[in-house]
N, C-alpha and C positions, 0 to 999 in steps of 0.2 A: 504473893509472889512474884511473878514477873514485877508488879510494879516496885516491888524493891530494891528485883534486876536492873531495872532501869535508873532510880534514883541515887545505890550504886553507880555507874558506869556512868553515871551525870559524874556525879564527885567525883569517883577516878576522873575523869575528862578535866575535869578544876585544876584537878587538882597537879594533870600534866603540862595545862596551860599555862600554871604558877609559874612553873618551874621550868618551860622552854620562857616563858616572857622574865624571868628573874637569870636563868645567864643570859639571853643577849642584851639584861643590860650590863652587867656581869662587862660582855665580849664589847661592849659599846664604851663601857668605861677606858677595857685594857686600850682601845683601838684608837680612843680620843688620846689618854696618854703617848701612846705610841705618833699617834699621826705629828704631839706635841713636839715630839724630839724629831723628829724626820727634818718638820717642821723649821727648828731651829739649828738643825742641822743647813737643813737646805739655805737659809739666811748666815750663816755664819760665812758657810762656800761666798754667797753670791758678795758681801762685805769683802770678803779674803782676797776676789776677781776681780773688784770697784778697783781697790789698794792700787794692788796689783798695777790693774791700768792706768790709775792717775801716774803712780806714778813713772812707767813707760811712757807714757806719755809728756809728763814734762821731763823727762830726758830726751822725748824725741825735739820735743818744741825747744831746748838751749841749746841743738845740735843742728835745727836747722838756723836759727838764729845765728848761731855762729859761721856757721858755712855763708851765711846771707852775707854777713857782717863783710866778712876775711874775701866774699867777689865784690864789695860794692869796692871796699877799699885796694883792687887785685883794678879795680874797671878803672878805680879815680889817676892810682899809681899812674896807670898806662895809659889813659889820653894826657895825665903832665905828660910824661916823655914822648909819645909820640902826637902833636894835637891831630899832623893832618891829614895823617892814618884815621885819627878816629871821626876828622868832618868828612870827610871821602867815606868812612862808614858810616859818619848818622846821615848824611848823602844817599849813601845809595836804601838802606831802611827807609827813608821818606817816598823813594820817586819809587820802591815795588809797595809800600804800604799807600799811596795813590795809584797807582794803575788796578793795583787790588781790589780796589773801592770805586775806580772807575769802572772797572770791566763787568765791578757788581750792578753796580746802576743800567749799562747796557742790557742786563737779561731782563 
């Protein structure tokens, strides 16, 4: 009788383990599907952010390019209108650079 009871308990235990394994498999499939959805959502968000950053970078590049061009034109115009002041400024800059170079060589 004890042997029959033990056999029945083992059979119930095996059935319970099979049930748990089946439940785990179902959970795994559900989690995998949810993970795929989450990954797709994260990917779409990253692609949107990349597109937006490229757009902003392009706008910034165009703005900097425009400012640089305008600064060059203004500098050229000023140099043509005030040649002596431009030469004096250039000599001052060269003198400052020379001073900084020689003072750094002494240290």
